[in-house]
N, C-alpha and C positions, 0 to 999 in steps of 0.2 A: 546395580540398583535399577529395577524395572518400575518406572513411574507411569508407563502407558504413553508417555510423550518422549520426544527426542531431546536429550539434555545437551548433547555435543554433536554438532553437525560434522565435525572433523573425523569422528570415529564411527558414525552410523550412516548407512545408506538408506535414505528415507523410503524409497519405493518398496524395497523388500521388507523393511520394518512394518510399513502400513499393511502390506499384503498379509503378513503373518498375524498381525493383530486383528485384522478384519475377519480372517479365517477362523479365529478363536471366538470372537464375539464382536458384533457390530456396535453394541452399546453395552457399557458396563460401568459399575461404580468402582473407582480406584481409591483404595484406602490411603495409599501414599500421597496422592494429590488431594484427598478429601473432596473429590469431584466426580461427576459423571463424565465419561469420555465417549464421544461418538465418532466412529470410523465409517459407518455405512452412509451411502449417498441419500437414500430415502429418509432416514432418520435425521441426518444433518439438515436437509432441506426443511423437514417438518419443524425442527427446532428454530431454524432461522426465520421461518414464517410465523411462528407462534407469537401471538400478541402478548402473552404472559411470560415469554422468555426475554428478560430485560437486559439491557446493557448495564454491567456493574459500574457503580459510581467510583471515581477516584477520590480518595480521602485527601482533603486539602487543609484540614485543621492541623495547626502546630507544625507546619512544614517550613515556615519561614518565608514562603512565597508572598509577594506583595499583592495588592488589590488587583492590578492588571493581570498578573500571572494567574491568580485564582479565577478571575473572570474568564480568561482564555480557556482554562480547563473546563469550567462549568458550562461554557457556551458552545462547545464544539458539537456539531450535528451528530458525529459518530459516537459521542459519549452520552447522549441524552435519550430520554424516553418521552412518549406521550406528547403533550402540547409544547413542551420546551423543545423537543426534537423537531417538531413541525416548524417552529419559529426559526430555529437554527438552519434547518433545511431550506426554508424560504430565503434566508440570507445567503446561503451558499449558491442557490439557484440564481439569485440576482447577480452575484459575482460572475457566474458563468455567462449569463446573458449579456454582460458588459464586455466580455472578452472579444477581441478582434483577431482575425487570422494573422498568423506570423509565418514568415518564410523560414522553414526549418533548415534549409540548406545554408542560409545566411548565419543562423545561430551556430551550426556545426562549423562553418568556416571560421567564425570568431573564436570558438573554443579550440580549434586545431590550427590556428594561424601560425603558431610558433613550432609546429611539428614538421620536421623534415622527413621526406620520403625514406622509408627503411629504418627510421629511428624508433626505438622501443618507446611505447606510450602506455601509461597506466589508464586503460579504458574506464575503469571505475572512477578514478579521481578526476581525470580530465574532462570526461563527457558525462558519465552516468549520474554523478552527484550534482551536476550543474544544469544539464540541459532541461530536465522537466521544470525546475523552478524558474529558469531563465525564460522558458516559453510562457509560463503563467504570468510572470512579471511584465514581459514585453507586450503580451496580449492586452494588458490593462493600461498600457501607456506609461509605465513606471520608468523614470529616467535612468540613464546608464550608470551614473554615480550611485544612485540608490540601489540599483540592481546589484552592483558590485558589493556594496555594503551588506545587503541581505544574504546573498549567496555565500559570502565569506564567513557568515555567522551561522549558517544552517547546522553545522556540526554541534554547536552549542545549543541552538534552539530545540533540536529534537530531544534533548535531555529532559524537557518539560514533561514528556510522556513516560519517563523512566520511574519505576517505583523505588529506585536506589540512588537518589540524588545525593551527592556529597556536599560537605560544608562549603567547598569551593564552587560547586555548581549553582547554589541558591543565589548568591549575590550577582553572579554573572547573568543568570536567567532574569532576575528582577530588572537589572539595568537594560538588558537587551530588549525585553518585552515592552518596557516603558518607551524605549526608542522606536520600536516598530509600530506601536499604537500611534505615536505622533507622526511618524513618517507616512504610514499608509493612509491615514485620514485625508491627507491632501489629494490623494488620487481617487477618493470615493465621494466627490462632492455632489454628483448628480443622482445618487442612489437614494430613493425615497421609499418609505414603507407604507404598505396598506394595513399594517398591524395597528389596530386602534389602541391597544394597550401599551404600546412602546412609544416613547417620545423620540425625537430625532437623534439625541445624544445616545440613547440606549441602542437604537437601531444601528448607528455608526459603529458602536463598540461591538455589536454582534457581527456586523460585516467584517470588521478588522479581525476578530477572533477566528472566524471561519476562513478568511483568506490565509491567515497564519497557519491554521490547521491544514489547509490544502498544500501549503509549502512543506509542512512537516511530512505529510503523506508522500509528496513527490520525492523527498529525499530518500526515503526507505523503499517504498513499493516501486516508485518510478525507476530508481537506479537498479533495483533487483530485476525488473522485467527487461531492461535494456541489456543487462549483463547476461541473464539466463537465455535470452533469445540469441545473443551472439554465440554462446556456448553450444546451444542445441543446433543452430544452423551449421556451425563448424563441425560438430560431431557427426551429424548425419549426412551432410554434403548432398542434399537432395537437389535434383536438377531444377533450376529456375526457368520457367517458361519464357519464351521470347516475347510473347504477348501475354497480357494479364498479370504482369509482375506486381502491380499494386494489390490485386486480389490475393496473389500468392503470399505476399508478406503479411497481409491482414490475417490470413488463415494460419500462417506460421506463428504469429504472435498469439492468436487465440489458442493454438495447441500448446504453446509454451505455458500459457496461463493454466491450462489443465494439467500438463505433464510435469512441469518444473516451475511452480509458482513461487514468487518471493515470500508471500505471506502464507503460513501453513495452518494457523489456527486462530480462532476467535473465541471469546468467552461470553457466556450469558449467565444470568442468575434467575432462578424460578421465582416469579412474582407471586405465584400461588401454586398449589399442587397442579401438576400437568402430566399428561400421558404422552410419551414419545415412543412410538412403536408399541410394545407391550410392557414398557417400563414406567412405573410411577415415580416421578421426580417430585420431591416434596418442596414446599415453599421455602425459599432461602438457600437451597442447594445450588452449588456452582455447576455449570455445564461447560465443558471444553469441547468445541466442535472442530475436529480435524478436517478442515476444508481440503487439504492436500490429499488426505486419505480417501475422502469421498470422491474426489476427482479420478481416482483409480479403481473405482468399484466396477467389477466386471459385469454386474447386473445392468449397468447403464452404458458403459463404454466397451465396445468390442476390442479385444487385445489391448487392454488399458496400459500395459507396460511398453507399448510400442509408440514411438513418436511419429504421428501421422497427421500432418497439417490438412490433408484432404478428407479426414473422417467427417461423416455427415453431421455429427451432433456435438462437435467439440465446443460449441457455444453454450452447451448446457453445464459447463464447469461452474463450480461454486466459489471460485477464488474471490470474486467481488461481493460475495454474500448473496442474499435474496430478500425480496420484500422491501419494506419501507426503509430498511437500513442498508440497502444495496449501495455500493460505492458510487458516489455521484461523478467521480472522475474517470469512470471506466472508459468512456468513449474517447476522451482526451488522451488518456494514457495509451490506449491501443493505437490511435491515429499517430501520435508522436513516435511510438516505437516502430510501427510499420513504415512510416515515412523515412525514419533514420536509416533503416536497413535497405530500403529501396535506393537511397542515395549512396550508402557506403559499403554495401554487402560485398561487392566485387573487389573492394580495396582492402578489406580487413583480413589480416593474417594473424591468427592467435599463436603466440610463441610457446614452445614447450615449457611447462612450469607445473608446480604443485599448487593446488588451490587450497586456501584456508578460509574459514567462515567466521563472521562476527559472532560473539557470544550472546546470542539472543534466543529466547525460547519460542517466540511466535513467528520469527522470520528467518529464512535461510538466505543469507546475503554474503556473497563472495567479497572478501576484503580487497583483493587486488586482481586485476586481469591484464596482463601485458600483451600488447599487440603491436604490429607494424601496419602502416598504411601505404 
């Protein structure tokens, strides 16, 4: 079945798939998906920047989710449009402004303290699923016991974004999100709002929602980037310069975001009739933007199927989106990943293994990656 998108990462090589699709049509309407699908860079960027290409709303009626869980979904900056998006974005920015620098080598030491030299370690489980969230929590001064509680429940928390929650998921999510709202509020006492139409209680709820949203993003996108960077560095074995190592790893992370991103697609809905390239997309129609395909467009990136950290324009990738919905965590994510490999790169040895991937449509995430240190 050809749906225009990849349904099983275990059976389809994405770069060749995208190259074939883009060669046929950069934008087309797919009957199977009942959606417009965009593979070309220029058209993808045009859609991302279009003010009438809106974020689709998640339906929360009759889900069984309680008031706090519904508020969480409705208040996330990445799920909102217009004024509500601006309020949520302001809340997220205030969280970032309160963050303090954290010594990444100390976090890595704490995660790897029980690891013996030469012993097999699951890089995804031990480091990638924990490090991004731990950095965020520590940067906000959240206590060790509370950090442990939150990180141990991330696997449940991310299910709030799933369209296929089970009857077991709903009560778990309700209980967990109630607990997180209470827990996180005590760490956000000095945050005030300049928003005249929000009272302090509403602003605190908005802050908590977007902090939880940041943790959710860190669990998927953060672990994906840490895993994919490890794989690409190991695969290509490019020489690391004696000087300028920090710049080298920043460039390697940037190129990984272009060449092997964790998040492959995003969705929009036409708020009114709009023109993308020479295609008229009618109000209410769904748009699937293949960010990973756009990142491989030969009209933008020379030799796009080659992993090249020193390419001059790798920062033009669309993995973080573009415009007012561009990912707020991009600088944090890149810094954390680059610093991790600056510290650990020469110690990591990836063991022979077959990789398998999570059953997700929008993200290509390795389930397990076994290494030695």
